[in-house]
N, CA, C and O of each residue as an XYZ file, in Angstrom:
356
protein
N      13.053     -1.805    -59.115
C      13.097     -2.489    -57.859
C      14.466     -2.282    -57.227
O      15.489     -2.221    -57.908
N      14.451     -2.177    -55.919
C      15.675     -2.006    -55.153
C      15.731     -3.118    -54.110
O      14.756     -3.354    -53.397
N      16.858     -3.791    -54.023
C      17.095     -4.762    -52.954
C      18.304     -4.272    -52.181
O      19.354     -4.012    -52.769
N      18.165     -4.143    -50.861
C      19.272     -3.703    -50.010
C      19.473     -4.728    -48.911
O      18.513     -5.182    -48.288
N      20.719     -5.087    -48.680
C      21.028     -6.099    -47.685
C      22.303     -5.754    -46.930
O      23.186     -5.069    -47.448
N      22.382     -6.239    -45.707
C      23.608     -6.085    -44.915
C      24.625     -7.145    -45.305
O      25.718     -7.189    -44.741
N      24.291     -7.976    -46.236
C      25.153     -9.083    -46.628
C      25.575     -8.912    -48.084
O      25.489     -7.808    -48.620
N      26.017     -9.952    -48.714
C      26.543     -9.837    -50.074
C      25.454     -9.537    -51.096
O      24.313     -9.977    -50.955
N      25.816     -8.796    -52.107
C      24.876     -8.436    -53.175
C      24.508     -9.627    -54.037
O      23.471     -9.610    -54.701
N      25.333    -10.654    -54.039
C      25.093    -11.803    -54.925
C      23.775    -12.501    -54.625
O      23.122    -12.992    -55.545
N      23.368    -12.557    -53.362
C      22.127    -13.277    -53.030
C      20.904    -12.652    -53.687
O      20.198    -13.351    -54.414
N      20.619    -11.372    -53.469
C      19.447    -10.812    -54.144
C      19.634    -10.712    -55.658
O      18.651    -10.716    -56.399
N      20.871    -10.625    -56.123
C      21.126    -10.535    -57.557
C      20.700    -11.808    -58.288
O      20.456    -11.782    -59.494
N      20.612    -12.919    -57.558
C      20.207    -14.186    -58.170
C      18.813    -14.129    -58.781
O      18.528    -14.869    -59.723
N      17.949    -13.281    -58.274
C      16.586    -13.207    -58.803
C      16.458    -12.244    -59.981
O      15.421    -12.223    -60.645
N      17.485    -11.451    -60.250
C      17.410    -10.419    -61.281
C      17.006    -10.963    -62.645
O      16.225    -10.334    -63.359
N      17.528    -12.111    -63.003
C      17.208    -12.657    -64.332
C      15.763    -13.131    -64.431
O      15.277    -13.396    -65.530
N      15.079    -13.240    -63.315
C      13.684    -13.689    -63.296
C      12.705    -12.521    -63.247
O      11.494    -12.732    -63.187
N      13.204    -11.317    -63.271
C      12.352    -10.136    -63.176
C      12.313     -9.406    -64.511
O      13.303     -9.347    -65.240
N      11.174     -8.868    -64.802
C      11.018     -8.081    -66.019
C      10.891     -6.603    -65.634
O       9.922     -5.930    -65.983
N      11.890     -6.130    -64.914
C      11.910     -4.741    -64.457
C      13.349     -4.380    -64.113
O      14.153     -5.260    -63.808
N      13.676     -3.103    -64.160
C      15.010     -2.701    -63.720
C      15.221     -3.108    -62.262
O      14.297     -3.011    -61.454
N      16.413     -3.557    -61.926
C      16.684     -4.099    -60.599
C      18.031     -3.577    -60.113
O      19.048     -3.758    -60.783
N      18.041     -2.933    -58.956
C      19.258     -2.414    -58.353
C      19.497     -3.147    -57.049
O      18.592     -3.260    -56.223
N      20.704     -3.642    -56.857
C      21.050     -4.366    -55.633
C      22.121     -3.590    -54.879
O      23.141     -3.202    -55.448
N      21.877     -3.372    -53.598
C      22.835     -2.745    -52.705
C      23.189     -3.763    -51.631
O      22.296     -4.381    -51.051
N      24.458     -3.944    -51.361
C      24.865     -4.895    -50.329
C      26.244     -4.585    -49.807
O      26.971     -3.789    -50.399
N      26.610     -5.205    -48.708
C      27.872     -4.886    -48.056
C      29.046     -5.688    -48.580
O      30.177     -5.206    -48.537
N      28.819     -6.884    -49.069
C      29.892     -7.731    -49.600
C      31.055     -7.887    -48.634
O      32.212     -7.958    -49.050
N      30.757     -7.938    -47.389
C      31.816     -8.151    -46.405
C      31.498     -7.534    -45.069
O      30.596     -6.702    -44.966
N      32.215     -7.924    -44.059
C      32.050     -7.372    -42.732
C      33.427     -7.244    -42.112
O      34.383     -7.852    -42.593
N      33.536     -6.479    -41.078
C      34.799     -6.336    -40.388
C      35.485     -5.018    -40.664
O      36.499     -4.717    -40.035
N      34.971     -4.224    -41.577
C      35.582     -2.924    -41.873
C      35.051     -1.836    -40.955
O      35.581     -0.725    -40.938
N      34.018     -2.142    -40.199
C      33.379     -1.129    -39.368
C      33.091     -1.710    -37.994
O      32.936     -2.920    -37.832
N      33.022     -0.829    -37.014
C      32.776     -1.297    -35.659
C      31.294     -1.458    -35.332
O      30.955     -2.130    -34.358
N      30.408     -0.857    -36.120
C      28.970     -0.995    -35.888
C      28.257     -1.290    -37.201
O      28.802     -1.059    -38.280
N      27.039     -1.801    -37.101
C      26.243     -2.060    -38.310
C      25.948     -0.743    -39.029
O      25.973     -0.693    -40.259
N      25.671      0.315    -38.280
C      25.378      1.607    -38.911
C      26.582      2.104    -39.711
O      26.424      2.596    -40.828
N      27.772      1.979    -39.148
C      28.981      2.397    -39.864
C      29.217      1.513    -41.085
O      29.649      1.996    -42.132
N      28.935      0.229    -40.951
C      29.062     -0.700    -42.078
C      28.115     -0.316    -43.202
O      28.508     -0.265    -44.368
N      26.860     -0.046    -42.846
C      25.875      0.338    -43.862
C      26.280      1.628    -44.560
O      26.120      1.751    -45.775
N      26.795      2.575    -43.818
C      27.220      3.843    -44.425
C      28.420      3.622    -45.342
O      28.459      4.157    -46.450
N      29.403      2.835    -44.887
C      30.597      2.567    -45.689
C      30.233      1.932    -47.027
O      30.756      2.329    -48.068
N      29.331      0.943    -47.000
C      28.949      0.238    -48.221
C      27.759      0.869    -48.937
O      27.249      0.322    -49.914
N      27.325      2.024    -48.442
C      26.247      2.788    -49.071
C      24.947      1.998    -49.161
O      24.284      1.997    -50.198
N      24.591      1.329    -48.077
C      23.302      0.641    -48.001
C      22.481      1.150    -46.821
O      21.530      0.493    -46.399
N      22.842      2.313    -46.286
C      22.038      2.913    -45.228
C      20.772      3.508    -45.844
O      20.624      3.536    -47.065
N      19.873      3.976    -45.004
C      18.575      4.438    -45.510
C      18.705      5.575    -46.507
O      17.916      5.661    -47.448
N      19.687      6.451    -46.321
C      19.855      7.570    -47.243
C      20.254      7.088    -48.640
O      19.746      7.596    -49.639
N      21.148      6.124    -48.711
C      21.567      5.602    -50.011
C      20.473      4.765    -50.670
O      20.377      4.735    -51.896
N      19.650      4.087    -49.872
C      18.523      3.335    -50.435
C      17.535      4.308    -51.072
O      17.025      4.055    -52.163
N      17.265      5.418    -50.389
C      16.378      6.439    -50.960
C      16.942      6.958    -52.271
O      16.215      7.079    -53.257
N      18.241      7.267    -52.291
C      18.856      7.776    -53.518
C      18.815      6.731    -54.633
O      18.568      7.076    -55.788
N      19.052      5.470    -54.307
C      18.981      4.412    -55.322
C      17.575      4.310    -55.910
O      17.410      4.146    -57.119
N      16.569      4.409    -55.051
C      15.187      4.354    -55.534
C      14.876      5.554    -56.427
O      14.271      5.402    -57.488
N      15.286      6.736    -55.999
C      15.046      7.928    -56.821
C      15.791      7.861    -58.148
O      15.265      8.280    -59.178
N      17.007      7.338    -58.128
C      17.791      7.199    -59.358
C      17.121      6.216    -60.313
O      17.097      6.445    -61.522
N      16.579      5.126    -59.778
C      15.859      4.162    -60.617
C      14.600      4.798    -61.202
O      14.273      4.571    -62.367
N      13.907      5.580    -60.412
C      12.721      6.288    -60.916
C      13.104      7.316    -61.973
O      12.383      7.499    -62.954
N      14.232      7.985    -61.776
C      14.708      8.950    -62.780
C      15.010      8.251    -64.098
O      14.701      8.776    -65.168
N      15.613      7.069    -64.023
C      15.935      6.316    -65.235
C      14.668      5.929    -66.000
O      14.701      5.768    -67.220
N      13.572      5.784    -65.296
C      12.291      5.442    -65.938
C      11.511      6.681    -66.357
O      10.453      6.571    -66.975
N      12.031      7.865    -66.020
C      11.350      9.103    -66.378
C      10.264      9.508    -65.402
O       9.477     10.406    -65.701
N      10.199      8.868    -64.240
C       9.147      9.154    -63.268
C       9.461     10.372    -62.390
O       8.545     11.012    -61.874
N      10.733     10.690    -62.219
C      11.135     11.889    -61.489
C      12.263     12.553    -62.260
O      12.926     11.915    -63.078
N      12.478     13.833    -61.997
C      13.557     14.508    -62.709
C      14.828     14.528    -61.858
O      14.805     14.193    -60.673
N      15.911     14.920    -62.471
C      17.224     14.908    -61.811
C      17.269     15.840    -60.607
O      18.055     15.618    -59.686
N      16.440     16.878    -60.600
C      16.433     17.814    -59.474
C      16.020     17.119    -58.176
O      16.505     17.475    -57.101
N      15.146     16.149    -58.268
C      14.719     15.403    -57.073
C      15.901     14.620    -56.509
O      16.114     14.595    -55.297
N      16.665     13.986    -57.388
C      17.856     13.252    -56.946
C      18.875     14.205    -56.325
O      19.463     13.900    -55.288
N      19.079     15.342    -56.952
C      20.022     16.333    -56.429
C      19.577     16.842    -55.061
O      20.404     17.079    -54.180
N      18.286     17.007    -54.892
C      17.757     17.455    -53.598
C      18.034     16.413    -52.512
O      18.403     16.767    -51.392
N      17.859     15.139    -52.836
C      18.140     14.069    -51.869
C      19.628     14.017    -51.526
O      19.993     13.826    -50.367
N      20.481     14.187    -52.528
C      21.926     14.190    -52.300
C      22.300     15.315    -51.333
O      23.087     15.111    -50.409
N      21.741     16.482    -51.550
C      22.021     17.624    -50.672
C      21.434     17.406    -49.282
O      22.104     17.656    -48.280
N      20.204     16.948    -49.218
C      19.526     16.759    -47.924
C      20.265     15.762    -47.048
O      20.401     15.972    -45.842
N      20.742     14.682    -47.644
C      21.380     13.620    -46.869
C      22.897     13.759    -46.789
O      23.562     12.926    -46.174
N      23.452     14.804    -47.406
C      24.891     15.033    -47.338
C      25.705     13.950    -48.015
O      26.770     13.578    -47.523
N      25.219     13.435    -49.141
C      25.909     12.368    -49.865
C      26.883     12.974    -50.871
O      26.645     14.063    -51.393
N      27.959     12.280    -51.136
C      28.944     12.725    -52.112
C      28.713     11.947    -53.403
O      29.184     10.819    -53.549
N      27.998     12.546    -54.323
C      27.629     11.868    -55.569
C      28.822     11.633    -56.484
O      28.747     10.796    -57.384
N      29.910     12.344    -56.278
C      31.093     12.216    -57.127
C      32.117     11.234    -56.564
O      33.099     10.912    -57.233
N      31.900     10.767    -55.362
C      32.873      9.879    -54.714
C      32.901      8.515    -55.395
O      31.876      8.011    -55.854
N      34.091      7.931    -55.450
C      34.239      6.561    -55.920
C      33.661      5.640    -54.854
O      33.780      5.918    -53.661
N      33.044      4.558    -55.274
C      32.484      3.604    -54.313
C      33.551      3.219    -53.298
O      34.654      2.821    -53.673
N      33.229      3.336    -52.027
C      34.213      3.137    -50.971
C      34.803      1.732    -50.953
O      35.933      1.557    -50.498
N      34.083      0.736    -51.429
C      34.591     -0.626    -51.434
C      35.527     -0.872    -52.613
O      36.166     -1.923    -52.664
N      35.631      0.053    -53.558
C      36.556     -0.070    -54.677
C      37.879      0.627    -54.415
O      38.807      0.519    -55.217
N      37.977      1.338    -53.306
C      39.155      2.147    -53.031
C      40.171      1.487    -52.239
O      41.210      2.081    -51.948
């Protein structure tokens, strides 16, 4: 399961202990670093491209897709898979 929000990750993370499935939460954990919502989503990696990659990565962890599918998404969307999370920098 993937939860993506424009707000803090803590809110959707509250339900994680009640689920019997892998759970990935994407969130912005703040505002004010970007001039638009689109820029904010990209900075915190919760835009549609990163949500797709998170879903594919979760499926890969379950053995439902292979790593080549994830690599294809990274290339298609121009994502930097080696970059440190921008909010940690």
